[in-house]
Every structure is written in C-alpha cells, then in structure tokens.
Chimera marker file (.cmm) of the C-alpha trace (Angstrom):
<marker_set name="trace">
<marker id="1" x="25.814" y="25.147" z="-29.311" r="1" g="1" b="0" radius="0.5"/>
<marker id="2" x="27.313" y="28.696" z="-29.100" r="1" g="1" b="0" radius="0.5"/>
<marker id="3" x="29.386" y="29.974" z="-31.991" r="1" g="1" b="0" radius="0.5"/>
<marker id="4" x="33.137" y="30.047" z="-31.414" r="1" g="1" b="0" radius="0.5"/>
<marker id="5" x="34.740" y="33.473" z="-31.710" r="1" g="1" b="0" radius="0.5"/>
<marker id="6" x="38.222" y="33.366" z="-33.234" r="1" g="1" b="0" radius="0.5"/>
<marker id="7" x="40.814" y="36.004" z="-32.359" r="1" g="1" b="0" radius="0.5"/>
<marker id="8" x="41.072" y="38.745" z="-34.950" r="1" g="1" b="0" radius="0.5"/>
<marker id="9" x="44.167" y="40.957" z="-35.178" r="1" g="1" b="0" radius="0.5"/>
<marker id="10" x="43.089" y="44.523" z="-35.849" r="1" g="1" b="0" radius="0.5"/>
<marker id="11" x="46.521" y="46.154" z="-35.771" r="1" g="1" b="0" radius="0.5"/>
<marker id="12" x="50.144" y="45.066" z="-35.262" r="1" g="1" b="0" radius="0.5"/>
<marker id="13" x="53.447" y="46.928" z="-35.189" r="1" g="1" b="0" radius="0.5"/>
<marker id="14" x="56.994" y="46.523" z="-33.888" r="1" g="1" b="0" radius="0.5"/>
<marker id="15" x="57.457" y="47.954" z="-30.402" r="1" g="1" b="0" radius="0.5"/>
<marker id="16" x="59.461" y="47.158" z="-27.314" r="1" g="1" b="0" radius="0.5"/>
<marker id="17" x="58.514" y="47.741" z="-23.716" r="1" g="1" b="0" radius="0.5"/>
<marker id="18" x="59.964" y="50.350" z="-21.405" r="1" g="1" b="0" radius="0.5"/>
<marker id="19" x="59.792" y="50.309" z="-17.629" r="1" g="1" b="0" radius="0.5"/>
<marker id="20" x="59.660" y="53.088" z="-15.067" r="1" g="1" b="0" radius="0.5"/>
<marker id="21" x="62.783" y="53.405" z="-12.931" r="1" g="1" b="0" radius="0.5"/>
<marker id="22" x="61.620" y="53.091" z="-9.315" r="1" g="1" b="0" radius="0.5"/>
<marker id="23" x="59.426" y="56.004" z="-8.254" r="1" g="1" b="0" radius="0.5"/>
<marker id="24" x="60.922" y="58.364" z="-10.835" r="1" g="1" b="0" radius="0.5"/>
<marker id="25" x="59.445" y="59.658" z="-14.059" r="1" g="1" b="0" radius="0.5"/>
<marker id="26" x="62.300" y="58.060" z="-16.018" r="1" g="1" b="0" radius="0.5"/>
<marker id="27" x="61.753" y="54.984" z="-18.146" r="1" g="1" b="0" radius="0.5"/>
<marker id="28" x="64.335" y="52.537" z="-19.448" r="1" g="1" b="0" radius="0.5"/>
<marker id="29" x="63.786" y="50.692" z="-22.719" r="1" g="1" b="0" radius="0.5"/>
<marker id="30" x="63.954" y="46.910" z="-22.588" r="1" g="1" b="0" radius="0.5"/>
<marker id="31" x="66.125" y="45.841" z="-25.575" r="1" g="1" b="0" radius="0.5"/>
<marker id="32" x="63.916" y="42.802" z="-26.387" r="1" g="1" b="0" radius="0.5"/>
<marker id="33" x="62.372" y="42.840" z="-29.857" r="1" g="1" b="0" radius="0.5"/>
<marker id="34" x="58.603" y="42.947" z="-29.575" r="1" g="1" b="0" radius="0.5"/>
<marker id="35" x="55.299" y="43.607" z="-31.228" r="1" g="1" b="0" radius="0.5"/>
<marker id="36" x="52.111" y="45.277" z="-30.095" r="1" g="1" b="0" radius="0.5"/>
<marker id="37" x="48.937" y="43.605" z="-31.311" r="1" g="1" b="0" radius="0.5"/>
<marker id="38" x="45.396" y="44.848" z="-30.874" r="1" g="1" b="0" radius="0.5"/>
<marker id="39" x="43.037" y="41.907" z="-31.196" r="1" g="1" b="0" radius="0.5"/>
<marker id="40" x="39.421" y="41.031" z="-30.764" r="1" g="1" b="0" radius="0.5"/>
<marker id="41" x="39.897" y="38.053" z="-28.465" r="1" g="1" b="0" radius="0.5"/>
<marker id="42" x="38.042" y="34.759" z="-28.372" r="1" g="1" b="0" radius="0.5"/>
<marker id="43" x="36.259" y="36.237" z="-25.341" r="1" g="1" b="0" radius="0.5"/>
<marker id="44" x="34.823" y="39.005" z="-27.546" r="1" g="1" b="0" radius="0.5"/>
<marker id="45" x="36.904" y="41.664" z="-25.761" r="1" g="1" b="0" radius="0.5"/>
<marker id="46" x="39.578" y="44.011" z="-27.073" r="1" g="1" b="0" radius="0.5"/>
<marker id="47" x="43.119" y="42.900" z="-26.115" r="1" g="1" b="0" radius="0.5"/>
<marker id="48" x="46.305" y="44.995" z="-26.173" r="1" g="1" b="0" radius="0.5"/>
<marker id="49" x="49.043" y="42.365" z="-26.429" r="1" g="1" b="0" radius="0.5"/>
<marker id="50" x="52.812" y="42.656" z="-26.233" r="1" g="1" b="0" radius="0.5"/>
<marker id="51" x="54.593" y="39.703" z="-27.809" r="1" g="1" b="0" radius="0.5"/>
<marker id="52" x="58.321" y="38.963" z="-27.684" r="1" g="1" b="0" radius="0.5"/>
<marker id="53" x="59.406" y="38.540" z="-31.328" r="1" g="1" b="0" radius="0.5"/>
<marker id="54" x="62.402" y="36.361" z="-30.402" r="1" g="1" b="0" radius="0.5"/>
<marker id="55" x="60.507" y="33.808" z="-28.296" r="1" g="1" b="0" radius="0.5"/>
<marker id="56" x="57.047" y="34.374" z="-29.845" r="1" g="1" b="0" radius="0.5"/>
<marker id="57" x="55.654" y="34.425" z="-26.276" r="1" g="1" b="0" radius="0.5"/>
<marker id="58" x="52.867" y="36.768" z="-25.268" r="1" g="1" b="0" radius="0.5"/>
<marker id="59" x="54.260" y="38.548" z="-22.218" r="1" g="1" b="0" radius="0.5"/>
<marker id="60" x="51.512" y="41.108" z="-21.682" r="1" g="1" b="0" radius="0.5"/>
<marker id="61" x="47.801" y="40.788" z="-22.456" r="1" g="1" b="0" radius="0.5"/>
<marker id="62" x="45.684" y="43.733" z="-21.335" r="1" g="1" b="0" radius="0.5"/>
<marker id="63" x="41.913" y="43.763" z="-21.740" r="1" g="1" b="0" radius="0.5"/>
<marker id="64" x="40.664" y="47.165" z="-22.823" r="1" g="1" b="0" radius="0.5"/>
<marker id="65" x="37.215" y="48.658" z="-22.667" r="1" g="1" b="0" radius="0.5"/>
<marker id="66" x="36.180" y="51.357" z="-25.158" r="1" g="1" b="0" radius="0.5"/>
<marker id="67" x="37.258" y="54.872" z="-24.113" r="1" g="1" b="0" radius="0.5"/>
<marker id="68" x="39.168" y="53.589" z="-21.026" r="1" g="1" b="0" radius="0.5"/>
<marker id="69" x="42.694" y="54.037" z="-22.423" r="1" g="1" b="0" radius="0.5"/>
<marker id="70" x="44.787" y="56.284" z="-24.635" r="1" g="1" b="0" radius="0.5"/>
<marker id="71" x="48.082" y="55.663" z="-26.428" r="1" g="1" b="0" radius="0.5"/>
<marker id="72" x="50.158" y="58.814" z="-26.614" r="1" g="1" b="0" radius="0.5"/>
<marker id="73" x="53.680" y="59.975" z="-27.283" r="1" g="1" b="0" radius="0.5"/>
<marker id="74" x="55.789" y="60.793" z="-24.219" r="1" g="1" b="0" radius="0.5"/>
<marker id="75" x="56.917" y="64.322" z="-25.027" r="1" g="1" b="0" radius="0.5"/>
<marker id="76" x="59.629" y="64.273" z="-22.329" r="1" g="1" b="0" radius="0.5"/>
<marker id="77" x="61.388" y="61.286" z="-23.932" r="1" g="1" b="0" radius="0.5"/>
<marker id="78" x="64.877" y="62.112" z="-25.155" r="1" g="1" b="0" radius="0.5"/>
<marker id="79" x="64.632" y="59.308" z="-27.732" r="1" g="1" b="0" radius="0.5"/>
<marker id="80" x="61.309" y="60.692" z="-28.951" r="1" g="1" b="0" radius="0.5"/>
<marker id="81" x="59.780" y="57.306" z="-29.801" r="1" g="1" b="0" radius="0.5"/>
<marker id="82" x="58.372" y="56.323" z="-26.415" r="1" g="1" b="0" radius="0.5"/>
<marker id="83" x="54.603" y="55.977" z="-26.038" r="1" g="1" b="0" radius="0.5"/>
<marker id="84" x="52.424" y="55.377" z="-22.996" r="1" g="1" b="0" radius="0.5"/>
<marker id="85" x="49.227" y="53.360" z="-22.746" r="1" g="1" b="0" radius="0.5"/>
<marker id="86" x="47.339" y="55.256" z="-20.062" r="1" g="1" b="0" radius="0.5"/>
<marker id="87" x="44.105" y="54.109" z="-18.428" r="1" g="1" b="0" radius="0.5"/>
<marker id="88" x="41.450" y="56.591" z="-17.324" r="1" g="1" b="0" radius="0.5"/>
<marker id="89" x="39.846" y="54.141" z="-14.859" r="1" g="1" b="0" radius="0.5"/>
<marker id="90" x="43.091" y="53.624" z="-12.896" r="1" g="1" b="0" radius="0.5"/>
<marker id="91" x="46.630" y="54.965" z="-12.587" r="1" g="1" b="0" radius="0.5"/>
<marker id="92" x="48.036" y="52.170" z="-14.773" r="1" g="1" b="0" radius="0.5"/>
<marker id="93" x="50.730" y="53.220" z="-17.246" r="1" g="1" b="0" radius="0.5"/>
<marker id="94" x="52.430" y="50.880" z="-19.728" r="1" g="1" b="0" radius="0.5"/>
<marker id="95" x="55.346" y="52.230" z="-21.763" r="1" g="1" b="0" radius="0.5"/>
<marker id="96" x="56.409" y="51.128" z="-25.233" r="1" g="1" b="0" radius="0.5"/>
<marker id="97" x="59.078" y="52.255" z="-27.680" r="1" g="1" b="0" radius="0.5"/>
<marker id="98" x="58.703" y="52.049" z="-31.422" r="1" g="1" b="0" radius="0.5"/>
<marker id="99" x="61.127" y="49.578" z="-33.015" r="1" g="1" b="0" radius="0.5"/>
<marker id="100" x="60.562" y="50.061" z="-36.715" r="1" g="1" b="0" radius="0.5"/>
<marker id="101" x="63.779" y="51.303" z="-38.342" r="1" g="1" b="0" radius="0.5"/>
<marker id="102" x="61.964" y="54.421" z="-39.540" r="1" g="1" b="0" radius="0.5"/>
<marker id="103" x="59.903" y="56.723" z="-37.353" r="1" g="1" b="0" radius="0.5"/>
<marker id="104" x="57.822" y="57.825" z="-40.350" r="1" g="1" b="0" radius="0.5"/>
<marker id="105" x="54.769" y="55.750" z="-39.350" r="1" g="1" b="0" radius="0.5"/>
<marker id="106" x="54.900" y="56.133" z="-35.537" r="1" g="1" b="0" radius="0.5"/>
<marker id="107" x="52.154" y="58.759" z="-35.478" r="1" g="1" b="0" radius="0.5"/>
<marker id="108" x="50.035" y="56.753" z="-37.913" r="1" g="1" b="0" radius="0.5"/>
<marker id="109" x="50.216" y="53.667" z="-35.660" r="1" g="1" b="0" radius="0.5"/>
<marker id="110" x="49.423" y="55.757" z="-32.567" r="1" g="1" b="0" radius="0.5"/>
<marker id="111" x="46.422" y="57.386" z="-34.272" r="1" g="1" b="0" radius="0.5"/>
<marker id="112" x="45.074" y="53.976" z="-35.312" r="1" g="1" b="0" radius="0.5"/>
<marker id="113" x="45.606" y="52.536" z="-31.811" r="1" g="1" b="0" radius="0.5"/>
<marker id="114" x="43.643" y="55.452" z="-30.356" r="1" g="1" b="0" radius="0.5"/>
<marker id="115" x="40.907" y="55.055" z="-32.955" r="1" g="1" b="0" radius="0.5"/>
<marker id="116" x="40.441" y="51.395" z="-31.971" r="1" g="1" b="0" radius="0.5"/>
<marker id="117" x="40.655" y="52.238" z="-28.241" r="1" g="1" b="0" radius="0.5"/>
<marker id="118" x="37.820" y="54.732" z="-28.651" r="1" g="1" b="0" radius="0.5"/>
<marker id="119" x="35.723" y="52.533" z="-30.965" r="1" g="1" b="0" radius="0.5"/>
<marker id="120" x="36.551" y="48.836" z="-31.596" r="1" g="1" b="0" radius="0.5"/>
<marker id="121" x="34.773" y="49.141" z="-34.986" r="1" g="1" b="0" radius="0.5"/>
<marker id="122" x="37.066" y="52.013" z="-36.045" r="1" g="1" b="0" radius="0.5"/>
<marker id="123" x="38.241" y="51.824" z="-39.666" r="1" g="1" b="0" radius="0.5"/>
<marker id="124" x="42.041" y="52.053" z="-39.697" r="1" g="1" b="0" radius="0.5"/>
<marker id="125" x="43.507" y="54.956" z="-41.670" r="1" g="1" b="0" radius="0.5"/>
<marker id="126" x="46.742" y="54.338" z="-43.602" r="1" g="1" b="0" radius="0.5"/>
<marker id="127" x="48.903" y="56.582" z="-45.709" r="1" g="1" b="0" radius="0.5"/>
<marker id="128" x="47.506" y="59.839" z="-44.351" r="1" g="1" b="0" radius="0.5"/>
<marker id="129" x="50.814" y="60.996" z="-42.847" r="1" g="1" b="0" radius="0.5"/>
<marker id="130" x="52.601" y="63.735" z="-44.731" r="1" g="1" b="0" radius="0.5"/>
<marker id="131" x="54.772" y="62.256" z="-47.463" r="1" g="1" b="0" radius="0.5"/>
<marker id="132" x="53.785" y="58.624" z="-46.929" r="1" g="1" b="0" radius="0.5"/>
<marker id="133" x="51.217" y="58.060" z="-49.649" r="1" g="1" b="0" radius="0.5"/>
<marker id="134" x="52.762" y="54.678" z="-50.438" r="1" g="1" b="0" radius="0.5"/>
<marker id="135" x="52.284" y="53.328" z="-46.902" r="1" g="1" b="0" radius="0.5"/>
<marker id="136" x="50.773" y="49.883" z="-46.596" r="1" g="1" b="0" radius="0.5"/>
<marker id="137" x="48.985" y="48.457" z="-43.555" r="1" g="1" b="0" radius="0.5"/>
<marker id="138" x="51.019" y="46.484" z="-41.060" r="1" g="1" b="0" radius="0.5"/>
<marker id="139" x="50.271" y="42.825" z="-40.828" r="1" g="1" b="0" radius="0.5"/>
<marker id="140" x="50.842" y="40.275" z="-38.124" r="1" g="1" b="0" radius="0.5"/>
<marker id="141" x="53.642" y="38.766" z="-40.182" r="1" g="1" b="0" radius="0.5"/>
<marker id="142" x="55.498" y="42.104" z="-40.379" r="1" g="1" b="0" radius="0.5"/>
<marker id="143" x="55.289" y="42.597" z="-36.635" r="1" g="1" b="0" radius="0.5"/>
<marker id="144" x="56.332" y="39.061" z="-35.798" r="1" g="1" b="0" radius="0.5"/>
<marker id="145" x="59.404" y="38.896" z="-38.019" r="1" g="1" b="0" radius="0.5"/>
<link id1="1" id2="2" r="1" g="1" b="0" radius="0.2"/>
<link id1="2" id2="3" r="1" g="1" b="0" radius="0.2"/>
<link id1="3" id2="4" r="1" g="1" b="0" radius="0.2"/>
<link id1="4" id2="5" r="1" g="1" b="0" radius="0.2"/>
<link id1="5" id2="6" r="1" g="1" b="0" radius="0.2"/>
<link id1="6" id2="7" r="1" g="1" b="0" radius="0.2"/>
<link id1="7" id2="8" r="1" g="1" b="0" radius="0.2"/>
<link id1="8" id2="9" r="1" g="1" b="0" radius="0.2"/>
<link id1="9" id2="10" r="1" g="1" b="0" radius="0.2"/>
<link id1="10" id2="11" r="1" g="1" b="0" radius="0.2"/>
<link id1="11" id2="12" r="1" g="1" b="0" radius="0.2"/>
<link id1="12" id2="13" r="1" g="1" b="0" radius="0.2"/>
<link id1="13" id2="14" r="1" g="1" b="0" radius="0.2"/>
<link id1="14" id2="15" r="1" g="1" b="0" radius="0.2"/>
<link id1="15" id2="16" r="1" g="1" b="0" radius="0.2"/>
<link id1="16" id2="17" r="1" g="1" b="0" radius="0.2"/>
<link id1="17" id2="18" r="1" g="1" b="0" radius="0.2"/>
<link id1="18" id2="19" r="1" g="1" b="0" radius="0.2"/>
<link id1="19" id2="20" r="1" g="1" b="0" radius="0.2"/>
<link id1="20" id2="21" r="1" g="1" b="0" radius="0.2"/>
<link id1="21" id2="22" r="1" g="1" b="0" radius="0.2"/>
<link id1="22" id2="23" r="1" g="1" b="0" radius="0.2"/>
<link id1="23" id2="24" r="1" g="1" b="0" radius="0.2"/>
<link id1="24" id2="25" r="1" g="1" b="0" radius="0.2"/>
<link id1="25" id2="26" r="1" g="1" b="0" radius="0.2"/>
<link id1="26" id2="27" r="1" g="1" b="0" radius="0.2"/>
<link id1="27" id2="28" r="1" g="1" b="0" radius="0.2"/>
<link id1="28" id2="29" r="1" g="1" b="0" radius="0.2"/>
<link id1="29" id2="30" r="1" g="1" b="0" radius="0.2"/>
<link id1="30" id2="31" r="1" g="1" b="0" radius="0.2"/>
<link id1="31" id2="32" r="1" g="1" b="0" radius="0.2"/>
<link id1="32" id2="33" r="1" g="1" b="0" radius="0.2"/>
<link id1="33" id2="34" r="1" g="1" b="0" radius="0.2"/>
<link id1="34" id2="35" r="1" g="1" b="0" radius="0.2"/>
<link id1="35" id2="36" r="1" g="1" b="0" radius="0.2"/>
<link id1="36" id2="37" r="1" g="1" b="0" radius="0.2"/>
<link id1="37" id2="38" r="1" g="1" b="0" radius="0.2"/>
<link id1="38" id2="39" r="1" g="1" b="0" radius="0.2"/>
<link id1="39" id2="40" r="1" g="1" b="0" radius="0.2"/>
<link id1="40" id2="41" r="1" g="1" b="0" radius="0.2"/>
<link id1="41" id2="42" r="1" g="1" b="0" radius="0.2"/>
<link id1="42" id2="43" r="1" g="1" b="0" radius="0.2"/>
<link id1="43" id2="44" r="1" g="1" b="0" radius="0.2"/>
<link id1="44" id2="45" r="1" g="1" b="0" radius="0.2"/>
<link id1="45" id2="46" r="1" g="1" b="0" radius="0.2"/>
<link id1="46" id2="47" r="1" g="1" b="0" radius="0.2"/>
<link id1="47" id2="48" r="1" g="1" b="0" radius="0.2"/>
<link id1="48" id2="49" r="1" g="1" b="0" radius="0.2"/>
<link id1="49" id2="50" r="1" g="1" b="0" radius="0.2"/>
<link id1="50" id2="51" r="1" g="1" b="0" radius="0.2"/>
<link id1="51" id2="52" r="1" g="1" b="0" radius="0.2"/>
<link id1="52" id2="53" r="1" g="1" b="0" radius="0.2"/>
<link id1="53" id2="54" r="1" g="1" b="0" radius="0.2"/>
<link id1="54" id2="55" r="1" g="1" b="0" radius="0.2"/>
<link id1="55" id2="56" r="1" g="1" b="0" radius="0.2"/>
<link id1="56" id2="57" r="1" g="1" b="0" radius="0.2"/>
<link id1="57" id2="58" r="1" g="1" b="0" radius="0.2"/>
<link id1="58" id2="59" r="1" g="1" b="0" radius="0.2"/>
<link id1="59" id2="60" r="1" g="1" b="0" radius="0.2"/>
<link id1="60" id2="61" r="1" g="1" b="0" radius="0.2"/>
<link id1="61" id2="62" r="1" g="1" b="0" radius="0.2"/>
<link id1="62" id2="63" r="1" g="1" b="0" radius="0.2"/>
<link id1="63" id2="64" r="1" g="1" b="0" radius="0.2"/>
<link id1="64" id2="65" r="1" g="1" b="0" radius="0.2"/>
<link id1="65" id2="66" r="1" g="1" b="0" radius="0.2"/>
<link id1="66" id2="67" r="1" g="1" b="0" radius="0.2"/>
<link id1="67" id2="68" r="1" g="1" b="0" radius="0.2"/>
<link id1="68" id2="69" r="1" g="1" b="0" radius="0.2"/>
<link id1="69" id2="70" r="1" g="1" b="0" radius="0.2"/>
<link id1="70" id2="71" r="1" g="1" b="0" radius="0.2"/>
<link id1="71" id2="72" r="1" g="1" b="0" radius="0.2"/>
<link id1="72" id2="73" r="1" g="1" b="0" radius="0.2"/>
<link id1="73" id2="74" r="1" g="1" b="0" radius="0.2"/>
<link id1="74" id2="75" r="1" g="1" b="0" radius="0.2"/>
<link id1="75" id2="76" r="1" g="1" b="0" radius="0.2"/>
<link id1="76" id2="77" r="1" g="1" b="0" radius="0.2"/>
<link id1="77" id2="78" r="1" g="1" b="0" radius="0.2"/>
<link id1="78" id2="79" r="1" g="1" b="0" radius="0.2"/>
<link id1="79" id2="80" r="1" g="1" b="0" radius="0.2"/>
<link id1="80" id2="81" r="1" g="1" b="0" radius="0.2"/>
<link id1="81" id2="82" r="1" g="1" b="0" radius="0.2"/>
<link id1="82" id2="83" r="1" g="1" b="0" radius="0.2"/>
<link id1="83" id2="84" r="1" g="1" b="0" radius="0.2"/>
<link id1="84" id2="85" r="1" g="1" b="0" radius="0.2"/>
<link id1="85" id2="86" r="1" g="1" b="0" radius="0.2"/>
<link id1="86" id2="87" r="1" g="1" b="0" radius="0.2"/>
<link id1="87" id2="88" r="1" g="1" b="0" radius="0.2"/>
<link id1="88" id2="89" r="1" g="1" b="0" radius="0.2"/>
<link id1="89" id2="90" r="1" g="1" b="0" radius="0.2"/>
<link id1="90" id2="91" r="1" g="1" b="0" radius="0.2"/>
<link id1="91" id2="92" r="1" g="1" b="0" radius="0.2"/>
<link id1="92" id2="93" r="1" g="1" b="0" radius="0.2"/>
<link id1="93" id2="94" r="1" g="1" b="0" radius="0.2"/>
<link id1="94" id2="95" r="1" g="1" b="0" radius="0.2"/>
<link id1="95" id2="96" r="1" g="1" b="0" radius="0.2"/>
<link id1="96" id2="97" r="1" g="1" b="0" radius="0.2"/>
<link id1="97" id2="98" r="1" g="1" b="0" radius="0.2"/>
<link id1="98" id2="99" r="1" g="1" b="0" radius="0.2"/>
<link id1="99" id2="100" r="1" g="1" b="0" radius="0.2"/>
<link id1="100" id2="101" r="1" g="1" b="0" radius="0.2"/>
<link id1="101" id2="102" r="1" g="1" b="0" radius="0.2"/>
<link id1="102" id2="103" r="1" g="1" b="0" radius="0.2"/>
<link id1="103" id2="104" r="1" g="1" b="0" radius="0.2"/>
<link id1="104" id2="105" r="1" g="1" b="0" radius="0.2"/>
<link id1="105" id2="106" r="1" g="1" b="0" radius="0.2"/>
<link id1="106" id2="107" r="1" g="1" b="0" radius="0.2"/>
<link id1="107" id2="108" r="1" g="1" b="0" radius="0.2"/>
<link id1="108" id2="109" r="1" g="1" b="0" radius="0.2"/>
<link id1="109" id2="110" r="1" g="1" b="0" radius="0.2"/>
<link id1="110" id2="111" r="1" g="1" b="0" radius="0.2"/>
<link id1="111" id2="112" r="1" g="1" b="0" radius="0.2"/>
<link id1="112" id2="113" r="1" g="1" b="0" radius="0.2"/>
<link id1="113" id2="114" r="1" g="1" b="0" radius="0.2"/>
<link id1="114" id2="115" r="1" g="1" b="0" radius="0.2"/>
<link id1="115" id2="116" r="1" g="1" b="0" radius="0.2"/>
<link id1="116" id2="117" r="1" g="1" b="0" radius="0.2"/>
<link id1="117" id2="118" r="1" g="1" b="0" radius="0.2"/>
<link id1="118" id2="119" r="1" g="1" b="0" radius="0.2"/>
<link id1="119" id2="120" r="1" g="1" b="0" radius="0.2"/>
<link id1="120" id2="121" r="1" g="1" b="0" radius="0.2"/>
<link id1="121" id2="122" r="1" g="1" b="0" radius="0.2"/>
<link id1="122" id2="123" r="1" g="1" b="0" radius="0.2"/>
<link id1="123" id2="124" r="1" g="1" b="0" radius="0.2"/>
<link id1="124" id2="125" r="1" g="1" b="0" radius="0.2"/>
<link id1="125" id2="126" r="1" g="1" b="0" radius="0.2"/>
<link id1="126" id2="127" r="1" g="1" b="0" radius="0.2"/>
<link id1="127" id2="128" r="1" g="1" b="0" radius="0.2"/>
<link id1="128" id2="129" r="1" g="1" b="0" radius="0.2"/>
<link id1="129" id2="130" r="1" g="1" b="0" radius="0.2"/>
<link id1="130" id2="131" r="1" g="1" b="0" radius="0.2"/>
<link id1="131" id2="132" r="1" g="1" b="0" radius="0.2"/>
<link id1="132" id2="133" r="1" g="1" b="0" radius="0.2"/>
<link id1="133" id2="134" r="1" g="1" b="0" radius="0.2"/>
<link id1="134" id2="135" r="1" g="1" b="0" radius="0.2"/>
<link id1="135" id2="136" r="1" g="1" b="0" radius="0.2"/>
<link id1="136" id2="137" r="1" g="1" b="0" radius="0.2"/>
<link id1="137" id2="138" r="1" g="1" b="0" radius="0.2"/>
<link id1="138" id2="139" r="1" g="1" b="0" radius="0.2"/>
<link id1="139" id2="140" r="1" g="1" b="0" radius="0.2"/>
<link id1="140" id2="141" r="1" g="1" b="0" radius="0.2"/>
<link id1="141" id2="142" r="1" g="1" b="0" radius="0.2"/>
<link id1="142" id2="143" r="1" g="1" b="0" radius="0.2"/>
<link id1="143" id2="144" r="1" g="1" b="0" radius="0.2"/>
<link id1="144" id2="145" r="1" g="1" b="0" radius="0.2"/>
</marker_set>
C-alpha cells in the first residue's frame, strides 16, 4: 500500500488578490481578506494557494514547478505593496497585495516565496531584513486569522 502524503504548509502570509482592469496595465485590489499559502500538496507537488480568510475557502490553487515562476514587487504600483506571480512557461500573471498592517516584512515574504519557487527544499530565512531582528516566522494560524 503506498504511503499517504499529507499537505505541508511551507509559508503563509496575509495577502489579497488584485485583478487587471480589462486590457490595461492597471490592477484593482479586491478588498477581501486573504492569505497566500505555499504547500507541498498531497500530490507531492508545490501549490501556491490563495484562501479567503473570511470564508476559509480556497479560491485559487496553482501548481508550480521549480524555476517556472517568480514573485516580484510591481514597481509601478502607487500603493507599493502589490506583487505579481509571473510564470516563465506562459503569459500567466496573478496579482496580490500585502495585507499585513506593517510593510516591514513584505520583502522578507517575497524573498522566501522566490526561494521556495526556485527550490522546494529551500530553507526559509527570517529576520534578515534591516531592523527586524525580532521577526518570527509566519504560521498558518497567523495568516488565517
């Protein structure tokens, strides 16, 4: 009998979704409270999940292959906290906006997402941002509250 693989959350943080306006380069933030979760799924694959924190429903579940995607800050964003999940194998773009009250860990989360996207065995790095030596890792419970 094959061993059952249980889902394993690698990283979780508060983030909402943003959607492109028609054929423009503008995006509009959806006000719903959400969380991004990177998990090793029961299927053994890496999943980038967006979960609505009000309903607890998973509304987006993207399967990612190592080195196929990047998570980067949208420099043109007037709000400054919009990030894009961009695939190299297609023209897919998924936009997210950071929802933590403080922006102090945005870059840290983005760096860890990219580390996992490049190598699913990546060791997360916490507290390396300037002035945040007391940072603690996010947990699923933080992102789902």
